Each structure stands twice: as C-alpha cells, then as structure tokens.
Backbone and ligand atoms as CSV (ligand in chain L), in Angstrom:
chain,resi,resn,atom,element,x,y,z
A,1,MET,N,N,55.999,65.341,82.323
A,1,MET,CA,C,56.552,64.105,81.833
A,1,MET,C,C,55.750,62.975,81.971
A,2,LYS,N,N,55.098,62.922,83.026
A,2,LYS,CA,C,54.136,61.851,83.510
A,2,LYS,C,C,52.997,61.886,82.629
A,3,GLU,N,N,52.453,63.042,82.248
A,3,GLU,CA,C,51.253,63.100,81.491
A,3,GLU,C,C,51.486,62.693,80.072
A,4,ILE,N,N,52.720,62.816,79.570
A,4,ILE,CA,C,53.091,62.446,78.118
A,4,ILE,C,C,53.014,61.034,78.146
A,5,ILE,N,N,53.710,60.415,79.039
A,5,ILE,CA,C,53.711,58.917,79.033
A,5,ILE,C,C,52.327,58.304,79.142
A,6,ILE,N,N,51.547,58.926,80.116
A,6,ILE,CA,C,50.193,58.399,80.185
A,6,ILE,C,C,49.355,58.473,78.716
A,7,SER,N,N,49.485,59.659,78.183
A,7,SER,CA,C,48.890,59.816,76.900
A,7,SER,C,C,49.180,58.870,75.823
A,8,ILE,N,N,50.505,58.678,75.886
A,8,ILE,CA,C,51.059,57.651,74.855
A,8,ILE,C,C,50.514,56.270,75.108
A,9,VAL,N,N,50.389,55.893,76.302
A,9,VAL,CA,C,49.783,54.488,76.686
A,9,VAL,C,C,48.176,54.548,76.276
A,10,VAL,N,N,47.677,55.658,76.526
A,10,VAL,CA,C,46.109,55.626,76.124
A,10,VAL,C,C,45.974,55.615,74.625
A,11,ALA,N,N,46.918,56.353,73.917
A,11,ALA,CA,C,46.781,56.291,72.383
A,11,ALA,C,C,47.055,54.968,71.905
A,12,GLY,N,N,48.068,54.351,72.422
A,12,GLY,CA,C,48.382,52.834,72.052
A,12,GLY,C,C,47.255,51.873,72.217
A,13,ALA,N,N,46.633,52.163,73.409
A,13,ALA,CA,C,45.430,51.319,73.681
A,13,ALA,C,C,44.213,51.403,72.726
A,14,LEU,N,N,44.089,52.854,72.393
A,14,LEU,CA,C,43.008,53.179,71.377
A,14,LEU,C,C,43.285,52.547,69.968
A,15,ILE,N,N,44.410,52.847,69.621
A,15,ILE,CA,C,44.846,52.261,68.127
A,15,ILE,C,C,44.792,50.750,68.296
A,16,GLY,N,N,45.155,50.127,69.376
A,16,GLY,CA,C,45.192,48.638,69.413
A,16,GLY,C,C,43.886,48.137,69.389
A,17,GLY,N,N,43.009,48.723,70.171
A,17,GLY,CA,C,41.520,48.339,70.204
A,17,GLY,C,C,40.793,48.573,68.808
A,18,ALA,N,N,41.164,49.666,68.146
A,18,ALA,CA,C,40.454,49.842,66.860
A,18,ALA,C,C,41.051,48.849,65.869
A,19,PHE,N,N,42.098,48.500,65.962
A,19,PHE,CA,C,42.720,47.370,65.081
A,19,PHE,C,C,42.145,46.011,65.357
A,20,VAL,N,N,41.989,45.624,66.604
A,20,VAL,CA,C,41.230,44.387,66.871
A,20,VAL,C,C,39.877,44.343,66.464
A,21,LEU,N,N,39.052,45.478,66.685
A,21,LEU,CA,C,37.753,45.551,66.106
A,21,LEU,C,C,37.589,45.442,64.586
A,22,SER,N,N,38.456,46.148,63.882
A,22,SER,CA,C,38.367,45.973,62.493
A,22,SER,C,C,38.889,44.623,61.974
A,23,GLU,N,N,39.849,43.943,62.743
A,23,GLU,CA,C,40.211,42.626,62.301
A,23,GLU,C,C,39.037,41.603,62.597
A,24,ASN,N,N,38.195,41.688,63.708
A,24,ASN,CA,C,37.249,40.736,63.999
A,24,ASN,C,C,35.923,40.884,63.458
A,25,SER,N,N,35.446,42.294,63.052
A,25,SER,CA,C,34.105,42.472,62.640
A,25,SER,C,C,33.607,41.627,61.406
A,26,PRO,N,N,34.423,41.539,60.413
A,26,PRO,CA,C,34.099,40.892,59.320
A,26,PRO,C,C,33.711,39.452,59.600
A,27,GLU,N,N,34.573,38.710,60.364
A,27,GLU,CA,C,34.217,37.251,60.657
A,27,GLU,C,C,33.238,37.083,61.724
A,28,SER,N,N,33.234,37.859,62.753
A,28,SER,CA,C,32.182,37.720,63.729
A,28,SER,C,C,30.733,37.965,63.405
A,29,ASN,N,N,30.514,38.816,62.412
A,29,ASN,CA,C,29.328,39.094,61.744
A,29,ASN,C,C,29.212,38.692,60.392
A,30,THR,N,N,28.789,37.432,60.160
A,30,THR,CA,C,28.811,36.964,58.682
A,30,THR,C,C,27.573,37.470,57.873
A,31,ASP,N,N,26.653,38.082,58.682
A,31,ASP,CA,C,25.550,38.736,57.827
A,31,ASP,C,C,25.835,40.296,57.477
A,32,SER,N,N,27.001,40.740,57.844
A,32,SER,CA,C,27.282,42.093,57.601
A,32,SER,C,C,27.374,42.324,56.041
A,33,VAL,N,N,26.862,43.463,55.588
A,33,VAL,CA,C,26.933,43.630,54.071
A,33,VAL,C,C,28.330,44.210,53.771
A,34,VAL,N,N,29.014,43.622,53.004
A,34,VAL,CA,C,30.433,44.006,52.468
A,34,VAL,C,C,30.224,44.437,50.979
A,35,ASN,N,N,30.837,45.576,50.637
A,35,ASN,CA,C,30.540,45.894,49.500
A,35,ASN,C,C,31.695,45.418,48.447
A,36,ASN,N,N,31.504,44.051,48.039
A,36,ASN,CA,C,32.348,43.422,47.249
A,36,ASN,C,C,31.923,43.107,45.847
A,37,VAL,N,N,30.819,43.839,45.507
A,37,VAL,CA,C,30.169,43.566,44.308
A,37,VAL,C,C,30.272,44.934,43.405
A,38,THR,N,N,30.826,44.851,42.198
A,38,THR,CA,C,31.003,46.038,41.353
A,38,THR,C,C,30.286,45.552,39.938
A,39,VAL,N,N,29.729,46.475,39.272
A,39,VAL,CA,C,29.207,46.306,37.968
A,39,VAL,C,C,30.164,47.077,36.839
A,40,VAL,N,N,30.529,46.073,36.041
A,40,VAL,CA,C,31.320,46.667,34.990
A,40,VAL,C,C,30.839,45.951,33.536
A,41,ASP,N,N,30.499,46.991,32.545
A,41,ASP,CA,C,29.969,46.574,31.308
A,41,ASP,C,C,28.718,45.737,31.542
A,42,GLY,N,N,27.855,46.040,32.349
A,42,GLY,CA,C,26.661,45.136,32.483
A,42,GLY,C,C,26.752,43.902,33.051
A,43,LYS,N,N,27.951,43.650,33.587
A,43,LYS,CA,C,28.256,42.421,34.234
A,43,LYS,C,C,28.551,42.829,35.810
A,44,GLN,N,N,27.912,41.935,36.714
A,44,GLN,CA,C,28.164,42.152,38.082
A,44,GLN,C,C,29.420,41.237,38.592
A,45,ILE,N,N,30.373,41.821,39.171
A,45,ILE,CA,C,31.539,40.995,39.572
A,45,ILE,C,C,31.666,40.985,41.037
A,46,VAL,N,N,31.585,39.510,41.505
A,46,VAL,CA,C,31.475,39.400,42.975
A,46,VAL,C,C,32.976,38.941,43.267
A,47,GLU,N,N,33.556,39.833,44.278
A,47,GLU,CA,C,34.978,39.534,44.363
A,47,GLU,C,C,35.248,38.888,45.835
A,48,ILE,N,N,35.755,37.650,46.025
A,48,ILE,CA,C,36.110,37.144,47.145
A,48,ILE,C,C,37.629,36.635,47.151
A,49,THR,N,N,37.978,36.353,48.399
A,49,THR,CA,C,39.422,36.042,48.524
A,49,THR,C,C,39.398,34.596,49.248
A,50,ALA,N,N,40.394,33.811,48.550
A,50,ALA,CA,C,40.522,32.451,49.130
A,50,ALA,C,C,41.781,32.224,49.852
A,51,LYS,N,N,41.730,32.031,51.178
A,51,LYS,CA,C,42.969,31.712,51.909
A,51,LYS,C,C,42.495,31.442,53.281
A,52,GLY,N,N,42.666,30.037,53.737
A,52,GLY,CA,C,42.169,29.710,55.057
A,52,GLY,C,C,40.765,29.901,55.265
A,53,GLY,N,N,39.948,29.966,54.278
A,53,GLY,CA,C,38.527,30.333,54.208
A,53,GLY,C,C,38.246,31.207,53.047
A,54,TYR,N,N,37.137,31.631,52.893
A,54,TYR,CA,C,36.622,32.485,51.943
A,54,TYR,C,C,36.109,33.879,52.530
A,55,MET,N,N,36.468,34.985,52.101
A,55,MET,CA,C,36.166,36.280,52.679
A,55,MET,C,C,35.701,37.201,51.446
A,56,PRO,N,N,34.566,37.841,51.634
A,56,PRO,CA,C,33.564,37.541,52.669
A,56,PRO,C,C,32.841,36.275,52.613
A,57,ARG,N,N,32.300,35.803,53.550
A,57,ARG,CA,C,31.787,34.481,53.680
A,57,ARG,C,C,30.415,34.631,52.974
A,58,LYS,N,N,29.780,35.892,53.042
A,58,LYS,CA,C,28.505,35.924,52.323
A,58,LYS,C,C,28.632,37.380,51.423
A,59,SER,N,N,28.132,37.046,50.316
A,59,SER,CA,C,28.044,38.292,49.245
A,59,SER,C,C,26.448,38.195,48.635
A,60,VAL,N,N,26.083,39.440,48.248
A,60,VAL,CA,C,24.819,39.699,47.856
A,60,VAL,C,C,24.804,40.164,46.464
A,61,VAL,N,N,24.168,39.590,45.543
A,61,VAL,CA,C,24.106,40.073,44.122
A,61,VAL,C,C,22.584,40.190,43.763
A,62,SER,N,N,22.478,40.717,42.439
A,62,SER,CA,C,21.070,40.873,41.951
A,62,SER,C,C,20.873,39.712,40.924
A,63,SER,N,N,19.575,39.491,40.941
A,63,SER,CA,C,19.139,38.439,39.782
A,63,SER,C,C,19.091,39.109,38.495
A,64,GLY,N,N,18.962,38.325,37.469
A,64,GLY,CA,C,18.853,38.843,36.044
A,64,GLY,C,C,19.977,39.488,35.390
A,65,MET,N,N,21.191,39.308,35.980
A,65,MET,CA,C,22.434,40.018,35.477
A,65,MET,C,C,23.534,39.050,35.277
A,66,PRO,N,N,24.171,39.134,34.177
A,66,PRO,CA,C,25.283,38.271,34.024
A,66,PRO,C,C,26.282,38.467,35.200
A,67,THR,N,N,26.767,37.289,35.859
A,67,THR,CA,C,27.482,37.570,37.118
A,67,THR,C,C,28.788,36.586,37.004
A,68,VAL,N,N,29.956,37.335,37.441
A,68,VAL,CA,C,31.208,36.686,37.477
A,68,VAL,C,C,31.648,36.653,38.802
A,69,LEU,N,N,32.149,35.328,39.268
A,69,LEU,CA,C,32.735,35.258,40.508
A,69,LEU,C,C,34.187,35.343,40.442
A,70,ARG,N,N,34.823,36.318,41.092
A,70,ARG,CA,C,36.140,36.628,40.945
A,70,ARG,C,C,36.904,36.311,42.174
A,71,ILE,N,N,37.709,35.275,42.175
A,71,ILE,CA,C,38.467,34.768,43.300
A,71,ILE,C,C,40.052,35.184,43.376
A,72,ASN,N,N,40.233,35.836,44.279
A,72,ASN,CA,C,41.753,36.265,44.576
A,72,ASN,C,C,42.420,35.174,45.499
A,73,THR,N,N,43.562,34.774,45.030
A,73,THR,CA,C,44.528,34.067,45.973
A,73,THR,C,C,45.755,34.891,46.032
A,74,ARG,N,N,46.273,34.719,47.176
A,74,ARG,CA,C,47.640,35.308,47.454
A,74,ARG,C,C,48.252,34.439,48.392
A,75,GLY,N,N,49.255,33.551,47.852
A,75,GLY,CA,C,49.968,32.672,48.680
A,75,GLY,C,C,49.034,31.781,49.439
A,76,THR,N,N,48.055,31.264,48.462
A,76,THR,CA,C,47.073,30.251,48.953
A,76,THR,C,C,47.558,28.890,48.737
A,77,PHE,N,N,47.934,28.144,49.825
A,77,PHE,CA,C,48.464,26.887,49.444
A,77,PHE,C,C,47.482,25.752,50.337
A,78,ASP,N,N,46.385,26.336,50.947
A,78,ASP,CA,C,45.486,25.378,51.635
A,78,ASP,C,C,44.305,24.935,50.601
A,79,CYS,N,N,43.448,24.174,51.165
A,79,CYS,CA,C,42.321,23.531,50.296
A,79,CYS,C,C,41.483,24.555,49.734
A,80,THR,N,N,41.504,25.732,50.062
A,80,THR,CA,C,40.368,26.935,49.434
A,80,THR,C,C,41.006,27.124,48.027
A,81,SER,N,N,42.183,26.734,47.813
A,81,SER,CA,C,42.509,26.880,46.264
A,81,SER,C,C,41.931,25.900,45.360
A,82,SER,N,N,41.067,24.820,45.861
A,82,SER,CA,C,40.103,24.221,45.057
A,82,SER,C,C,38.742,24.491,45.474
A,83,VAL,N,N,38.045,25.140,44.603
A,83,VAL,CA,C,36.672,25.676,44.966
A,83,VAL,C,C,35.683,24.879,44.188
A,84,ARG,N,N,34.499,24.705,44.878
A,84,ARG,CA,C,33.405,24.083,44.343
A,84,ARG,C,C,32.043,24.605,44.472
A,85,ILE,N,N,31.174,24.759,43.527
A,85,ILE,CA,C,29.841,25.177,43.439
A,85,ILE,C,C,29.021,24.042,43.087
A,86,PRO,N,N,28.553,23.105,43.905
A,86,PRO,CA,C,28.042,21.779,43.496
A,86,PRO,C,C,26.684,21.968,42.618
A,87,SER,N,N,25.882,23.028,43.146
A,87,SER,CA,C,24.558,23.189,42.490
A,87,SER,C,C,24.820,23.679,41.023
A,88,MET,N,N,26.026,24.133,40.638
A,88,MET,CA,C,26.190,24.681,39.355
A,88,MET,C,C,27.217,23.769,38.604
A,89,ASP,N,N,27.693,22.699,39.247
A,89,ASP,CA,C,28.595,21.910,38.571
A,89,ASP,C,C,29.868,22.504,38.243
A,90,ILE,N,N,30.308,23.344,39.227
A,90,ILE,CA,C,31.620,24.052,39.053
A,90,ILE,C,C,32.497,23.620,40.032
A,91,SER,N,N,33.718,23.213,39.588
A,91,SER,CA,C,34.874,22.698,40.167
A,91,SER,C,C,36.227,23.312,39.637
A,92,GLN,N,N,36.787,24.130,40.367
A,92,GLN,CA,C,37.919,24.957,39.737
A,92,GLN,C,C,39.026,24.951,40.646
A,93,ASN,N,N,40.228,24.756,40.150
A,93,ASN,CA,C,41.550,24.888,40.818
A,93,ASN,C,C,42.057,26.244,40.662
A,94,LEU,N,N,42.418,26.816,41.716
A,94,LEU,CA,C,42.879,28.249,41.632
A,94,LEU,C,C,44.505,28.262,41.678
A,95,PRO,N,N,45.150,29.200,41.127
A,95,PRO,CA,C,46.610,29.361,41.337
A,95,PRO,C,C,46.874,29.773,42.751
A,96,PRO,N,N,48.113,29.474,43.253
A,96,PRO,CA,C,48.397,29.974,44.594
A,96,PRO,C,C,48.285,31.386,44.762
A,97,THR,N,N,48.698,32.097,43.694
A,97,THR,CA,C,48.444,33.603,43.778
A,97,THR,C,C,48.041,33.978,42.342
A,98,GLY,N,N,46.811,34.789,42.436
A,98,GLY,CA,C,46.348,35.236,41.109
A,98,GLY,C,C,44.885,35.626,41.167
A,99,VAL,N,N,44.287,35.778,40.061
A,99,VAL,CA,C,42.931,36.194,40.023
A,99,VAL,C,C,42.196,35.221,39.013
A,100,THR,N,N,41.154,34.561,39.552
A,100,THR,CA,C,40.443,33.514,38.664
A,100,THR,C,C,38.989,33.973,38.437
A,101,ASP,N,N,38.605,34.191,37.412
A,101,ASP,CA,C,37.184,34.531,37.030
A,101,ASP,C,C,36.345,33.271,36.693
A,102,ILE,N,N,35.154,33.169,37.351
A,102,ILE,CA,C,34.254,32.037,37.000
A,102,ILE,C,C,33.036,32.649,36.643
A,103,ASP,N,N,32.592,32.263,35.391
A,103,ASP,CA,C,31.246,32.867,34.897
A,103,ASP,C,C,30.105,32.032,35.503
A,104,LEU,N,N,29.197,32.676,36.162
A,104,LEU,CA,C,28.129,32.191,36.945
A,104,LEU,C,C,26.938,32.390,35.987
A,105,GLY,N,N,26.965,33.143,35.029
A,105,GLY,CA,C,25.743,33.194,34.031
A,105,GLY,C,C,24.779,34.267,34.789
A,106,VAL,N,N,23.555,34.216,34.267
A,106,VAL,CA,C,22.514,35.007,34.863
A,106,VAL,C,C,21.888,34.164,35.863
A,107,LEU,N,N,21.764,34.784,37.003
A,107,LEU,CA,C,21.302,34.061,38.251
A,107,LEU,C,C,19.874,34.351,38.543
A,108,SER,N,N,19.159,33.329,38.989
A,108,SER,CA,C,17.748,33.558,39.446
A,108,SER,C,C,17.769,33.693,40.954
A,109,GLN,N,N,16.822,34.159,41.522
A,109,GLN,CA,C,16.686,34.542,43.100
A,109,GLN,C,C,16.967,33.156,43.848
A,110,GLY,N,N,17.760,33.409,44.896
A,110,GLY,CA,C,18.025,32.157,45.601
A,110,GLY,C,C,19.384,32.325,46.426
A,111,THR,N,N,19.989,31.106,46.772
A,111,THR,CA,C,21.383,31.189,47.520
A,111,THR,C,C,22.077,30.144,46.914
A,112,ILE,N,N,23.361,30.664,46.480
A,112,ILE,CA,C,24.279,29.737,45.879
A,112,ILE,C,C,25.440,29.319,46.997
A,113,GLU,N,N,25.560,28.154,47.112
A,113,GLU,CA,C,26.469,27.754,48.185
A,113,GLU,C,C,27.706,27.198,47.525
A,114,GLY,N,N,28.931,27.631,48.048
A,114,GLY,CA,C,30.159,27.328,47.563
A,114,GLY,C,C,30.912,26.771,48.703
A,115,THR,N,N,31.978,25.880,48.401
A,115,THR,CA,C,32.840,25.289,49.512
A,115,THR,C,C,34.355,25.155,48.779
A,116,CYS,N,N,35.164,24.751,49.770
A,116,CYS,CA,C,36.556,24.188,49.247
A,116,CYS,C,C,36.158,22.798,48.714
A,117,SER,N,N,37.192,22.143,48.263
A,117,SER,CA,C,36.816,20.827,47.623
A,117,SER,C,C,36.544,19.798,48.700
A,118,MET,N,N,36.978,20.002,49.871
A,118,MET,CA,C,36.468,19.125,51.000
A,118,MET,C,C,35.390,19.374,51.716
A,119,GLY,N,N,34.766,20.468,51.396
A,119,GLY,CA,C,33.394,20.906,52.019
A,119,GLY,C,C,33.735,21.495,53.353
A,120,MET,N,N,34.818,21.977,53.666
A,120,MET,CA,C,35.099,22.484,54.914
A,120,MET,C,C,35.078,23.948,55.136
A,121,TYR,N,N,35.367,24.782,53.950
A,121,TYR,CA,C,35.118,26.118,54.231
A,121,TYR,C,C,34.048,26.628,53.363
A,122,PRO,N,N,32.918,27.110,53.812
A,122,PRO,CA,C,31.834,27.403,52.963
A,122,PRO,C,C,31.795,28.919,52.706
A,123,PHE,N,N,31.091,29.289,51.628
A,123,PHE,CA,C,30.750,30.700,51.398
A,123,PHE,C,C,29.436,30.712,50.655
A,124,GLU,N,N,28.718,31.818,50.551
A,124,GLU,CA,C,27.452,31.821,49.925
A,124,GLU,C,C,27.213,33.167,49.109
A,125,ILE,N,N,26.369,33.057,48.065
A,125,ILE,CA,C,26.214,34.193,47.452
A,125,ILE,C,C,24.612,34.301,47.240
A,126,GLU,N,N,23.957,35.181,47.930
A,126,GLU,CA,C,22.594,35.483,47.990
A,126,GLU,C,C,22.179,36.376,46.693
A,127,VAL,N,N,21.237,35.709,46.034
A,127,VAL,CA,C,20.753,36.347,44.767
A,127,VAL,C,C,19.363,36.903,45.115
A,128,LYS,N,N,19.508,38.354,45.184
A,128,LYS,CA,C,18.136,39.013,45.408
A,128,LYS,C,C,17.389,39.128,44.205
A,129,GLY,N,N,16.053,39.019,44.360
A,129,GLY,CA,C,15.096,39.208,43.174
A,129,GLY,C,C,14.897,40.549,42.690
L,1,CU,CU,CU,38.964,22.302,52.694
C-alpha cells in the first residue's frame, strides 16, 4: 500500500514537471524555431496568436514568396487586438475572437518588426534569403 501511494506521488510530480516545462519553453527561449509557417497554393502563411502578447514571438519565413500573416484571436480584449507593422504601414484591428489575414506581399531578406498599437508587445518575422 505504501509503494502505491509513493508511485502516485512520483507520477504526479513527473506529469506536473513536464507540464511546467512545456508551458515555459516557448516563452523562455524566443529563438526557438516553432513550426508556425505553412505553404498553401504557393503562399506561405505565418500563423500567430494575439492575446496578452504575440505567440510565437519570432517566426521565420522565406523571401521571394507571397506571404500572409494570419493572426488568431480568442477572447482577446487587450491591446494586442490592435496590431501594427510600422515598416509596412500596416495598422489593423482584430476581432476579439477570430482569424485575420494580413497580406504582406513578397518579402525580401531582413526582419519585420510588429507590435501592438502601444508598442508594448513585440513580435518579429525573420525573412531568410
Ligand atoms: Cu499594447
């Protein structure tokens, strides 16, 4: 009986530990490569989520291909629902819940910086040559 209780406690600690790890890793390592880019009909779609910040913070796309930034909102009532990409003259309000596609056109090599309307939550899209 004692062994059973101990193994339950250990299992609980393991599951709890794994959960904490997976919760923290995307934010603690902003350089980690997240597979949030898909190519559909010759367009690459970069998918991020806006809510209390933008996730993932960093995306990597290829140059020379039409690119769409797809922003998901889900009960997003903070300022990330108003997104800006100053270098491209983009300013877009997002619905509290929904999917918004922003056409970025064909990109050349470099880094595109985006933020919420107040400039407080950043995200970036690295365009590889
Ligand atoms: Cu803000």
